[in-house]
C-alpha positions in Angstrom: 0.2 -0.2 0.0 2.6 2.5 0.5 4.2 1.6 -2.6 0.9 2.5 -4.4 0.5 5.6 -2.6 4.0 6.8 -3.2 3.7 6.2 -6.8 0.3 8.4 -6.9 1.3 11.0 -4.5 5.2 10.9 -4.5 5.0 10.6 -0.7 6.1 7.9 1.3 3.8 6.6 4.4 5.2 4.3 7.0 3.8 1.0 8.3 2.4 2.6 11.3 0.8 5.6 9.3 -0.9 2.7 7.0 -2.4 1.3 10.1 -3.8 4.8 11.5 -5.5 5.4 8.2 -6.9 1.8 7.9 -8.1 2.4 11.4 -11.6 3.8 10.1 -11.9 0.3 8.7 -12.2 -0.8 12.4 -15.6 0.8 12.9 -17.0 -0.4 9.6 -16.0 -4.0 11.0 -18.0 -3.5 14.2 -20.9 -2.3 12.2 -20.9 -5.0 10.1 -20.4 -7.6 12.9 -23.3 -5.9 15.0 -25.6 -5.1 12.5 -29.2 -6.9 12.4 -29.8 -10.1 10.1 -32.9 -10.9 8.4 -35.7 -12.7 10.6 -35.7 -15.8 8.2 -33.2 -17.7 6.1 -34.0 -20.8 3.9 -30.6 -22.0 5.2 -27.3 -21.4 7.1 -23.9 -22.6 6.1 -21.4 -22.9 8.6 -17.7 -23.7 8.0 -14.1 -22.6 9.0 -10.9 -21.2 7.5 -7.7 -21.5 8.8 -5.0 -18.8 8.9 -1.8 -18.0 10.5 -1.7 -15.2 13.4 1.0 -14.0 15.5 0.3 -13.5 18.9 3.2 -14.6 21.3 3.8 -17.0 18.6 2.6 -18.0 15.4 -0.1 -20.4 15.2 -2.7 -21.5 12.8 -6.4 -20.1 14.1 -9.7 -20.7 12.5 -11.9 -18.1 11.6 -16.0 -19.1 11.5 -17.9 -18.0 8.8 -21.5 -18.1 8.7 -23.6 -17.5 5.5 -27.2 -17.7 4.7 -29.8 -17.9 1.7 -32.3 -15.4 2.1 -35.9 -15.8 1.0 -35.5 -14.4 -2.3 -32.7 -16.5 -3.0 -29.4 -14.6 -2.7 -26.4 -15.9 -0.5 -25.2 -13.5 2.4 -22.1 -13.7 4.5 -23.8 -13.0 8.0 -20.5 -13.2 10.0 -17.3 -14.3 10.6 -15.6 -15.0 14.0 -12.1 -15.7 15.3 -11.8 -18.6 17.9 -8.7 -20.1 19.3 -10.0 -23.5 17.9 -13.0 -25.4 16.0 -15.2 -27.3 18.3 -19.1 -26.9 19.1 -18.4 -24.5 21.7 -16.8 -22.4 19.2 -19.9 -22.9 16.9 -22.0 -22.4 19.9 -20.9 -18.4 20.1 -21.8 -18.0 16.3 -25.2 -19.4 16.5 -26.3 -17.4 19.8 -24.6 -14.3 17.8 -26.5 -15.0 14.6 -29.9 -15.3 17.0 -29.4 -12.5 19.1 -28.8 -10.3 15.7 -32.4 -11.4 14.9 -32.2 -14.3 12.9 -35.3 -16.3 14.6 -36.4 -19.1 12.0 -33.7 -20.3 10.1 -35.0 -23.4 8.4 -31.9 -25.5 7.8 -28.3 -25.3 9.2 -25.6 -27.1 6.9 -22.1 -27.8 7.8 -19.6 -30.6 7.9 -19.1 -33.1 11.1 -18.0 -31.4 13.7 -19.0 -33.7 17.1 -22.1 -31.9 18.9 -22.6 -29.3 16.4 -26.0 -30.6 16.1 -27.1 -30.2 19.9 -25.5 -26.7 19.7 -28.1 -26.1 17.0 -31.0 -27.3 18.5 -30.3 -25.7 22.0 -30.6 -21.9 20.0 -33.2 -23.3 17.2 -35.3 -26.4 18.4 -37.1 -26.5 15.2 -34.4 -26.1 12.7 -33.1 -28.8 10.7 -29.6 -29.9 10.3 -27.7 -31.0 7.1 -24.3 -33.0 7.3 -22.3 -32.4 4.1 -22.5 -35.2 1.9 -19.3 -34.0 0.3 -17.4 -34.1 3.5 -19.1 -37.7 4.2 -18.0 -39.0 1.0 -14.3 -37.8 1.5 -14.1 -38.8 4.9 -15.2 -42.4 4.0 -13.0 -42.8 0.8 -10.2 -41.5 2.8 -10.2 -44.7 4.6 -10.6 -47.2 2.1 -7.9 -49.0 0.0 -6.8 -47.0 -3.1 -8.2 -49.3 -5.8 -11.7 -49.1 -4.1 -12.0 -45.3 -4.1 -13.2 -44.9 -7.7 -15.9 -47.8 -7.3 -16.7 -46.2 -3.6 -17.2 -42.7 -4.9 -19.2 -43.3 -8.1 -21.7 -45.4 -5.6 -22.0 -42.8 -2.9 -22.3 -40.1 -5.6 -25.6 -42.4 -6.7 -27.0 -42.4 -3.3 -26.8 -38.8 -3.0 -28.3 -37.6 -6.1 -30.9 -40.1 -5.8 -34.7 -38.7 -6.4 -36.0 -39.2 -2.8 -35.0 -40.5 0.3 -36.5 -43.9 -0.5 -34.4 -44.6 -3.5 -31.4 -43.1 -1.3 -31.9 -45.8 1.2 -32.4 -48.8 -1.3 -28.9 -47.5 -2.9 -27.5 -47.1 0.6 -28.3 -50.9 1.4 -27.0 -51.9 -2.1 -23.9 -50.1 -1.2 -23.8 -51.7 2.4 -24.0 -55.2 1.3 -21.1 -54.7 -1.0 -18.6 -53.0 1.6 -19.7 -54.5 5.1 -17.4 -57.3 5.5 -14.4 -55.3 4.1 -15.1 -52.0 5.8 -17.5 -52.7 8.7 -16.3 -49.8 10.7 -16.4 -47.0 7.9 -20.0 -48.3 7.1 -21.1 -48.1 10.6 -20.0 -44.8 10.8 -21.7 -43.6 7.8 -25.2 -45.5 8.5 -25.3 -43.5 11.9 -25.0 -40.5 10.4 -27.6 -40.9 7.7 -30.5 -39.3 9.2 -28.5 -36.1 9.1 -27.0 -37.3 5.6 -30.6 -37.2 4.1 -32.2 -34.5 5.5 -32.2 -32.6 2.1 -34.6 -34.8 0.7 -37.1 -33.1 3.0 -36.7 -29.9 0.4 -38.1 -29.3 -2.9 -35.7 -31.2 -5.4 -35.2 -27.7 -7.1 -33.0 -26.7 -4.4 -31.6 -30.1 -3.3 -27.9 -29.4 -5.0 -27.8 -26.0 -2.8 -28.3 -27.3 0.3 -27.2 -31.3 0.7 -23.3 -29.9 1.0 -21.3 -26.7 2.3 -19.5 -26.2 -1.3 -20.7 -23.0 -1.6 -19.5 -21.6 2.0 -16.2 -23.6 0.8 -16.0 -21.5 -2.5 -16.2 -18.4 -0.8 -13.7 -19.5 1.9 -11.1 -20.2 -1.1 -11.8 -16.8 -2.3 -10.8 -15.0 1.2 -8.0 -17.8 1.5 -6.7 -16.2 -2.0 -6.6 -13.1 -0.5 -4.5 -13.6 2.7 -2.3 -16.6 1.5 0.3 -14.0 0.1 1.0 -12.7 3.7 3.0 -15.2 6.0 1.3 -14.4 9.0 -1.4 -11.8 9.9 0.5 -9.5 12.7 -2.8 -8.9 15.0 -6.3 -10.1 15.3 -7.5 -6.3 14.4 -5.7 -6.9 11.2 -7.2 -10.4 9.9 -10.7 -8.8 10.8 -9.8 -5.9 8.4 -8.5 -8.1 5.7 -11.3 -10.4 6.1 -14.2 -7.9 6.4 -13.1 -6.1 3.3 -13.3 -9.5 1.5 -16.4 -10.5 3.0 -18.4 -7.1 2.0 -16.7 -7.1 -1.4 -18.2 -11.1 -1.9 -21.7 -9.9 -0.4 
């Protein structure tokens, strides 16, 4: 930024001067993070992005994003939250913040397999549905099978999750189970006990299922933000992280 300003104004600004100039951004960050949300969202996606942050030492820390689908169909980044680690407790803070800012009736939450996350959601939104990301579930299963089985497993899992309805999906899962249970009993058991949350999207109209059966949309957003910050070895303070992520989030919105 100093180099750009010098080329325009022939005046060199120090790092500290640039930081003071960008202080105004923090007021915008506060307004964004505390601003009211719509009362109703079709779905809210939750996901974390890890980045290097310098405190006493440089460590990877998660920043958790919440993204909603508004009733007319637009996507909106609702908030972002720096946490010391990714757990159901850190997601609890996110869920409570979304509620306290006015979003009282989300229909559905979508996330990957954070243990006890469904309990945190039900505690705040007892009537909301929960959808586990089908792509994460497929990847997790495939990561634990032998290399020469991956393609066959991947193809069959895709057919399960692309079924026309829950009944067809269950039939295809039972066929999948009969093929692989003897070879991968633990993996089949772990997948089967999550089926209720993996098949939630079948309760919704077919026209929107591709938008809600995975957390792909928020992961793509995370990639956009990661691309912006990956050129920085580590962010020097939490405040600097909030500034750069806020500016990219509002640009995406």
